[in-house]
C-alpha positions in Angstrom: 51.1 -104.0 -76.2 50.9 -100.3 -77.1 47.1 -100.5 -77.2 47.0 -102.1 -73.7 49.4 -99.4 -72.4 47.3 -96.7 -73.9 44.2 -98.3 -72.3 45.9 -98.4 -69.0 46.8 -94.7 -69.1 43.3 -93.8 -70.1 41.9 -95.9 -67.2 44.0 -94.1 -64.7 43.3 -90.6 -66.1 40.2 -89.9 -64.0 42.2 -90.7 -60.8 45.0 -88.4 -61.9 42.6 -85.6 -62.8 40.9 -86.0 -59.4 44.2 -85.8 -57.5 45.3 -82.8 -59.5 42.1 -80.9 -58.8 41.6 -82.1 -55.2 45.2 -81.8 -54.0 47.2 -79.9 -56.7 45.0 -76.8 -57.0 44.8 -76.2 -53.2 48.5 -76.8 -52.8 49.4 -74.3 -55.5 46.9 -71.7 -54.1 48.4 -72.2 -50.6 52.0 -71.8 -51.8 51.0 -68.8 -53.8 49.3 -67.1 -50.9 52.2 -68.0 -48.5 54.6 -65.9 -50.6 52.4 -63.0 -51.6 50.8 -60.0 -49.9 47.2 -58.7 -50.5 47.3 -55.1 -49.4 44.0 -53.4 -50.3 44.3 -51.0 -53.2 47.7 -52.4 -54.4 48.6 -55.3 -56.6 49.8 -58.6 -55.0 53.6 -58.7 -54.5 55.9 -61.5 -53.7 57.5 -61.7 -50.3 59.0 -64.1 -47.8 57.7 -62.1 -44.9 54.7 -64.4 -44.3 56.9 -67.5 -44.0 59.3 -65.6 -41.7 56.4 -64.4 -39.5 55.0 -68.0 -39.3 58.2 -69.1 -37.7 58.4 -66.5 -35.0 56.7 -65.7 -31.7 53.4 -67.3 -30.9 53.2 -69.0 -34.3 56.4 -70.9 -33.7 55.3 -71.8 -30.2 52.1 -73.2 -31.6 54.0 -75.1 -34.3 56.3 -76.7 -31.8 53.4 -77.4 -29.5 51.6 -79.3 -32.3 54.7 -81.3 -33.1 55.2 -82.2 -29.4 51.6 -83.1 -28.9 51.4 -85.2 -32.1 54.7 -87.0 -31.4 53.8 -87.8 -27.8 50.3 -89.0 -28.5 51.5 -91.0 -31.6 54.3 -92.7 -29.6 51.9 -93.7 -26.8 49.3 -94.8 -29.3 51.8 -96.8 -31.3 53.0 -98.7 -28.2 49.5 -99.4 -26.7 48.0 -100.2 -30.2 50.8 -102.7 -30.9 50.2 -104.5 -27.6 46.4 -104.6 -28.1 46.8 -105.8 -31.7 49.2 -108.6 -30.6 46.8 -109.7 -27.9 44.1 -109.9 -30.6 46.3 -111.9 -33.0 47.4 -114.4 -30.4 43.8 -114.9 -29.1 42.0 -118.1 -30.0 38.7 -116.4 -30.1 37.7 -115.1 -33.5 34.7 -113.4 -31.9 37.2 -111.2 -29.9 39.1 -110.3 -33.1 35.9 -109.3 -35.0 34.7 -107.3 -32.0 38.0 -105.4 -31.6 38.2 -104.7 -35.3 34.6 -103.5 -35.5 35.1 -101.3 -32.4 38.4 -99.9 -33.7 36.8 -99.0 -37.0 34.1 -97.0 -35.2 36.3 -95.4 -32.6 39.1 -94.5 -35.1 36.5 -92.2 -36.8 35.0 -90.8 -33.6 36.5 -87.4 -33.0 35.8 -83.7 -33.3 33.3 -81.8 -31.1 31.3 -84.9 -29.9 34.5 -86.5 -28.6 35.5 -83.3 -26.8 32.1 -83.0 -25.2 32.1 -86.6 -24.1 35.4 -86.2 -22.3 34.3 -82.9 -20.8 31.2 -84.6 -19.4 33.3 -87.5 -18.0 36.7 -86.0 -17.0 36.1 -82.2 -17.1 36.2 -80.0 -14.1 32.6 -81.0 -13.3 32.7 -84.4 -15.0 31.2 -87.6 -13.6 34.5 -89.3 -12.9 36.2 -86.1 -11.8 33.6 -85.5 -9.2 33.2 -89.1 -7.9 37.0 -89.8 -7.7 37.9 -86.3 -6.5 40.5 -85.9 -9.3 40.6 -82.1 -9.0 42.1 -82.2 -5.6 44.7 -84.6 -6.9 45.8 -82.0 -9.5 44.0 -83.4 -12.5 42.8 -81.1 -15.3 41.5 -82.2 -18.7 42.3 -78.8 -20.3 46.0 -79.3 -20.4 48.6 -80.8 -22.7 48.4 -84.3 -21.2 44.6 -84.0 -21.0 44.5 -83.4 -24.7 46.9 -86.3 -25.2 44.4 -88.6 -23.4 41.6 -87.5 -25.6 43.6 -88.0 -28.8 44.5 -91.5 -27.7 40.8 -92.4 -27.8 40.9 -92.5 -31.6 44.6 -93.0 -32.2 44.9 -96.3 -30.4 42.1 -97.9 -32.5 43.7 -96.4 -35.6 47.0 -98.1 -34.7 45.3 -101.4 -34.2 43.8 -101.3 -37.7 47.1 -100.2 -39.1 49.4 -102.8 -37.5 47.2 -105.9 -37.4 47.9 -107.0 -41.0 51.6 -106.8 -40.3 51.3 -108.9 -37.2 49.3 -111.5 -39.2 52.3 -111.5 -41.6 54.8 -112.7 -39.0 55.4 -116.4 -39.7 55.2 -119.0 -37.1 58.3 -120.7 -38.4 60.4 -117.6 -37.4 59.3 -118.0 -33.8 59.9 -121.7 -33.8 63.3 -121.3 -35.4 64.3 -118.7 -32.7 63.1 -121.0 -29.9 65.0 -124.0 -31.4 68.1 -121.9 -31.2 67.6 -121.0 -27.6 66.1 -117.6 -28.0 63.8 -116.2 -25.3 60.6 -114.4 -26.1 62.3 -111.0 -25.6 65.2 -112.0 -27.9 62.7 -113.1 -30.6 60.9 -109.8 -30.5 64.2 -107.8 -30.2 66.1 -109.5 -33.1 63.3 -110.9 -35.3 59.8 -109.6 -34.9 60.5 -105.9 -34.2 63.0 -105.4 -37.0 60.5 -107.0 -39.5 57.7 -104.9 -38.1 59.7 -101.7 -38.0 58.4 -100.2 -41.3 54.8 -101.0 -40.3 55.3 -99.5 -36.8 56.9 -96.4 -38.3 54.1 -96.2 -40.8 51.5 -96.4 -38.1 53.4 -93.8 -36.0 53.4 -91.5 -39.0 49.7 -92.1 -39.6 48.9 -91.3 -36.0 51.3 -88.3 -36.0 49.6 -86.9 -39.1 46.1 -87.5 -37.7 46.9 -85.7 -34.4 48.9 -83.0 -36.2 45.9 -82.1 -38.4 43.2 -82.4 -35.7 41.4 -79.2 -35.0 37.8 -79.6 -33.9 38.5 -81.6 -30.7 41.2 -79.2 -29.5 39.2 -76.1 -30.4 36.1 -77.3 -28.5 38.1 -78.5 -25.5 41.1 -76.4 -24.8 40.7 -73.3 -26.9 43.9 -71.1 -26.5 45.1 -72.8 -23.3 47.2 -75.3 -25.3 49.1 -73.6 -28.3 48.5 -75.5 -31.5 49.2 -74.6 -35.1 45.7 -75.5 -36.3 44.1 -73.2 -33.8 46.5 -70.4 -34.8 45.6 -70.9 -38.5 41.9 -70.7 -37.7 42.4 -67.6 -35.6 44.4 -66.0 -38.4 41.8 -66.9 -41.1 39.0 -65.6 -38.9 40.8 -62.3 -38.4 41.1 -62.9 -34.6 44.8 -62.0 -34.7 44.8 -59.2 -37.3 42.8 -58.3 -40.3 45.6 -59.1 -42.8 46.9 -62.4 -41.3 45.3 -64.6 -44.0 48.6 -65.0 -45.9 50.4 -65.8 -42.7 47.8 -68.5 -42.1 48.7 -69.9 -45.5 52.4 -69.8 -44.6 51.6 -71.8 -41.4 49.8 -74.3 -43.5 52.8 -74.6 -45.8 55.0 -75.2 -42.6 52.7 -78.1 -41.8 53.0 -79.6 -45.3 56.8 -79.3 -45.1 56.9 -81.2 -41.7 54.6 -83.9 -43.2 56.9 -84.3 -46.2 60.0 -84.6 -44.0 58.3 -87.3 -41.9 57.3 -89.2 -45.0 60.8 -88.9 -46.4 62.1 -90.9 -43.3 59.4 -93.6 -43.7 59.5 -94.4 -47.4 63.1 -95.7 -47.6 62.6 -98.0 -44.6 59.4 -99.3 -46.0 61.0 -100.3 -49.3 63.9 -101.9 -47.5 61.9 -104.2 -45.1 58.5 -104.7 -46.8 59.7 -107.8 -48.6 59.7 -109.8 -45.3 56.0 -109.6 -44.9 55.1 -110.7 -48.5 
């Protein structure tokens, strides 16, 4: 038994080393930079000024803007992705299921600058649909908060479909039949049976979508620039010296703020997952 345990620890050692190097070292460097100053000609000193500055003025506005954008796009993506995944699960055509899964796998990874340019060519100020449907006269603008929401949904909805589909497959037919035999309507079945069971998976999908939107940079940078305040754009500007020449440590502090928010969101999800995951075994 001891030999097997030692062999198991040895087998997992490469993974632990990779995690420590790929995640641990950058995290330590980020935390160290967030609480130090690098004034030329003087040794580094510890300070909380970087963290304080990251939670004031335009930096705080950008942080709240990223949270608002991520939460709204993740909420809409979760609802639409659930409906689409349920339609796929209840469909009798396996070809449709395979087609949706294949398309979702591709679209969930289609982002960045190509996605921004595709939407600009389609729904930008001089886009094809904008011109033909006269959307500008109706007040439409792609380069706004809700325009960016629309672009994010392009890859968040397929990601939600991939995330929630296994959970929908885990819903047992006997539960629906038992609810119907007791006089429950379709809404009552979803309200009292299906949704409580799916709650951890839905919350997990929401968190996945929230984190994806929260960390997105290239799409927003190519499409909206500074017109929509986002924390990732502020970090890039600080690192590039576009704000001030010594804002690099403030950028690390803003990165630490993002990590703290991600940890808080995960702290809400994990207890619910442990509590309800047994229903889908």
